[in-house]
TORKOL-4160 file (C-alpha; in steps of 0.2 Angstrom, whole numbers, padded with zeros to 4 digits, m for minus):
158
<pt num="1" X="0540" Y="0820" Z="0343"/>
<pt num="2" X="0543" Y="0805" Z="0332"/>
<pt num="3" X="0540" Y="0788" Z="0339"/>
<pt num="4" X="0545" Y="0777" Z="0325"/>
<pt num="5" X="0558" Y="0767" Z="0335"/>
<pt num="6" X="0544" Y="0762" Z="0348"/>
<pt num="7" X="0532" Y="0757" Z="0334"/>
<pt num="8" X="0546" Y="0747" Z="0326"/>
<pt num="9" X="0549" Y="0738" Z="0343"/>
<pt num="10" X="0531" Y="0735" Z="0345"/>
<pt num="11" X="0530" Y="0727" Z="0327"/>
<pt num="12" X="0545" Y="0716" Z="0332"/>
<pt num="13" X="0537" Y="0712" Z="0349"/>
<pt num="14" X="0521" Y="0706" Z="0340"/>
<pt num="15" X="0531" Y="0695" Z="0329"/>
<pt num="16" X="0540" Y="0688" Z="0344"/>
<pt num="17" X="0557" Y="0694" Z="0338"/>
<pt num="18" X="0562" Y="0706" Z="0352"/>
<pt num="19" X="0577" Y="0704" Z="0364"/>
<pt num="20" X="0575" Y="0706" Z="0383"/>
<pt num="21" X="0584" Y="0723" Z="0381"/>
<pt num="22" X="0571" Y="0729" Z="0368"/>
<pt num="23" X="0557" Y="0723" Z="0379"/>
<pt num="24" X="0564" Y="0732" Z="0394"/>
<pt num="25" X="0565" Y="0748" Z="0383"/>
<pt num="26" X="0546" Y="0745" Z="0379"/>
<pt num="27" X="0542" Y="0743" Z="0397"/>
<pt num="28" X="0551" Y="0759" Z="0402"/>
<pt num="29" X="0543" Y="0769" Z="0388"/>
<pt num="30" X="0526" Y="0764" Z="0393"/>
<pt num="31" X="0529" Y="0767" Z="0412"/>
<pt num="32" X="0530" Y="0786" Z="0408"/>
<pt num="33" X="0516" Y="0798" Z="0410"/>
<pt num="34" X="0515" Y="0806" Z="0393"/>
<pt num="35" X="0512" Y="0793" Z="0379"/>
<pt num="36" X="0505" Y="0797" Z="0362"/>
<pt num="37" X="0486" Y="0793" Z="0360"/>
<pt num="38" X="0490" Y="0780" Z="0346"/>
<pt num="39" X="0500" Y="0770" Z="0359"/>
<pt num="40" X="0490" Y="0772" Z="0375"/>
<pt num="41" X="0481" Y="0756" Z="0371"/>
<pt num="42" X="0497" Y="0746" Z="0374"/>
<pt num="43" X="0501" Y="0754" Z="0391"/>
<pt num="44" X="0492" Y="0741" Z="0402"/>
<pt num="45" X="0501" Y="0726" Z="0393"/>
<pt num="46" X="0518" Y="0733" Z="0398"/>
<pt num="47" X="0514" Y="0740" Z="0415"/>
<pt num="48" X="0504" Y="0726" Z="0422"/>
<pt num="49" X="0519" Y="0716" Z="0428"/>
<pt num="50" X="0526" Y="0731" Z="0437"/>
<pt num="51" X="0509" Y="0735" Z="0445"/>
<pt num="52" X="0507" Y="0717" Z="0451"/>
<pt num="53" X="0524" Y="0718" Z="0459"/>
<pt num="54" X="0519" Y="0733" Z="0469"/>
<pt num="55" X="0502" Y="0725" Z="0474"/>
<pt num="56" X="0509" Y="0708" Z="0480"/>
<pt num="57" X="0520" Y="0714" Z="0495"/>
<pt num="58" X="0518" Y="0704" Z="0511"/>
<pt num="59" X="0515" Y="0714" Z="0527"/>
<pt num="60" X="0529" Y="0716" Z="0540"/>
<pt num="61" X="0519" Y="0706" Z="0553"/>
<pt num="62" X="0518" Y="0691" Z="0541"/>
<pt num="63" X="0534" Y="0683" Z="0546"/>
<pt num="64" X="0530" Y="0684" Z="0564"/>
<pt num="65" X="0513" Y="0676" Z="0561"/>
<pt num="66" X="0519" Y="0662" Z="0552"/>
<pt num="67" X="0533" Y="0658" Z="0564"/>
<pt num="68" X="0520" Y="0659" Z="0578"/>
<pt num="69" X="0510" Y="0646" Z="0569"/>
<pt num="70" X="0525" Y="0635" Z="0566"/>
<pt num="71" X="0532" Y="0636" Z="0583"/>
<pt num="72" X="0532" Y="0619" Z="0591"/>
<pt num="73" X="0537" Y="0619" Z="0609"/>
<pt num="74" X="0537" Y="0600" Z="0611"/>
<pt num="75" X="0553" Y="0592" Z="0606"/>
<pt num="76" X="0553" Y="0578" Z="0593"/>
<pt num="77" X="0557" Y="0561" Z="0601"/>
<pt num="78" X="0568" Y="0549" Z="0591"/>
<pt num="79" X="0560" Y="0531" Z="0590"/>
<pt num="80" X="0572" Y="0517" Z="0595"/>
<pt num="81" X="0571" Y="0503" Z="0583"/>
<pt num="82" X="0576" Y="0486" Z="0590"/>
<pt num="83" X="0587" Y="0474" Z="0580"/>
<pt num="84" X="0572" Y="0462" Z="0578"/>
<pt num="85" X="0561" Y="0476" Z="0570"/>
<pt num="86" X="0575" Y="0480" Z="0558"/>
<pt num="87" X="0577" Y="0462" Z="0552"/>
<pt num="88" X="0558" Y="0459" Z="0551"/>
<pt num="89" X="0557" Y="0462" Z="0532"/>
<pt num="90" X="0571" Y="0450" Z="0530"/>
<pt num="91" X="0563" Y="0437" Z="0540"/>
<pt num="92" X="0547" Y="0439" Z="0530"/>
<pt num="93" X="0556" Y="0437" Z="0514"/>
<pt num="94" X="0565" Y="0421" Z="0520"/>
<pt num="95" X="0548" Y="0414" Z="0526"/>
<pt num="96" X="0541" Y="0418" Z="0508"/>
<pt num="97" X="0555" Y="0409" Z="0500"/>
<pt num="98" X="0554" Y="0394" Z="0512"/>
<pt num="99" X="0535" Y="0392" Z="0508"/>
<pt num="100" X="0539" Y="0393" Z="0489"/>
<pt num="101" X="0553" Y="0380" Z="0490"/>
<pt num="102" X="0542" Y="0369" Z="0500"/>
<pt num="103" X="0527" Y="0370" Z="0488"/>
<pt num="104" X="0540" Y="0367" Z="0474"/>
<pt num="105" X="0546" Y="0352" Z="0482"/>
<pt num="106" X="0529" Y="0345" Z="0485"/>
<pt num="107" X="0524" Y="0348" Z="0467"/>
<pt num="108" X="0540" Y="0340" Z="0461"/>
<pt num="109" X="0536" Y="0324" Z="0472"/>
<pt num="110" X="0518" Y="0324" Z="0466"/>
<pt num="111" X="0522" Y="0325" Z="0447"/>
<pt num="112" X="0536" Y="0313" Z="0447"/>
<pt num="113" X="0535" Y="0298" Z="0434"/>
<pt num="114" X="0532" Y="0285" Z="0448"/>
<pt num="115" X="0516" Y="0290" Z="0457"/>
<pt num="116" X="0520" Y="0279" Z="0471"/>
<pt num="117" X="0520" Y="0290" Z="0486"/>
<pt num="118" X="0524" Y="0276" Z="0498"/>
<pt num="119" X="0538" Y="0278" Z="0510"/>
<pt num="120" X="0555" Y="0272" Z="0504"/>
<pt num="121" X="0558" Y="0254" Z="0505"/>
<pt num="122" X="0572" Y="0247" Z="0515"/>
<pt num="123" X="0577" Y="0229" Z="0512"/>
<pt num="124" X="0588" Y="0222" Z="0526"/>
<pt num="125" X="0591" Y="0204" Z="0529"/>
<pt num="126" X="0597" Y="0201" Z="0547"/>
<pt num="127" X="0608" Y="0186" Z="0550"/>
<pt num="128" X="0611" Y="0178" Z="0566"/>
<pt num="129" X="0628" Y="0174" Z="0562"/>
<pt num="130" X="0643" Y="0185" Z="0565"/>
<pt num="131" X="0651" Y="0191" Z="0548"/>
<pt num="132" X="0669" Y="0190" Z="0547"/>
<pt num="133" X="0670" Y="0202" Z="0532"/>
<pt num="134" X="0673" Y="0220" Z="0532"/>
<pt num="135" X="0664" Y="0231" Z="0545"/>
<pt num="136" X="0649" Y="0240" Z="0538"/>
<pt num="137" X="0654" Y="0256" Z="0548"/>
<pt num="138" X="0671" Y="0256" Z="0540"/>
<pt num="139" X="0666" Y="0253" Z="0522"/>
<pt num="140" X="0648" Y="0258" Z="0520"/>
<pt num="141" X="0642" Y="0252" Z="0502"/>
<pt num="142" X="0624" Y="0256" Z="0504"/>
<pt num="143" X="0618" Y="0267" Z="0489"/>
<pt num="144" X="0602" Y="0277" Z="0488"/>
<pt num="145" X="0595" Y="0280" Z="0470"/>
<pt num="146" X="0585" Y="0296" Z="0465"/>
<pt num="147" X="0569" Y="0288" Z="0470"/>
<pt num="148" X="0575" Y="0286" Z="0488"/>
<pt num="149" X="0575" Y="0267" Z="0487"/>
<pt num="150" X="0590" Y="0259" Z="0496"/>
<pt num="151" X="0600" Y="0247" Z="0485"/>
<pt num="152" X="0610" Y="0234" Z="0494"/>
<pt num="153" X="0627" Y="0229" Z="0486"/>
<pt num="154" X="0632" Y="0211" Z="0487"/>
<pt num="155" X="0646" Y="0213" Z="0499"/>
<pt num="156" X="0634" Y="0219" Z="0513"/>
<pt num="157" X="0623" Y="0203" Z="0511"/>
<pt num="158" X="0637" Y="0192" Z="0516"/>
């Protein structure tokens, strides 16, 4: 019998040029009992996958054994989470932001051009006489500058 076609398929297989159908032909050829002596050396290569499929079969009792191991008779309880616990990460983030803003404000005050850290000065002159001018409550003309020092306007000092 002439096995030229099988030899050509083997050459193409070694050159990695076979299709899936041609590899299936080679597997079916090498799964036969009578193979020429010159091609017997290639039989384990093409029958190995089939032999492994037959060897790696799980027993009938495997599923029952696994289900027995996994079977949990205790129900899983759901944990209730309070509103406080849900917002705890948000509270922590707000606290971190507050700390950074406080440190930033302290650093800004420390590095201002005037290093005078004294309390803001308030200059009020109290008169014993009753003023007849406009009421301070109605027309407040006190202005505060950026250094937190009170500047009194002339119409307040009347």
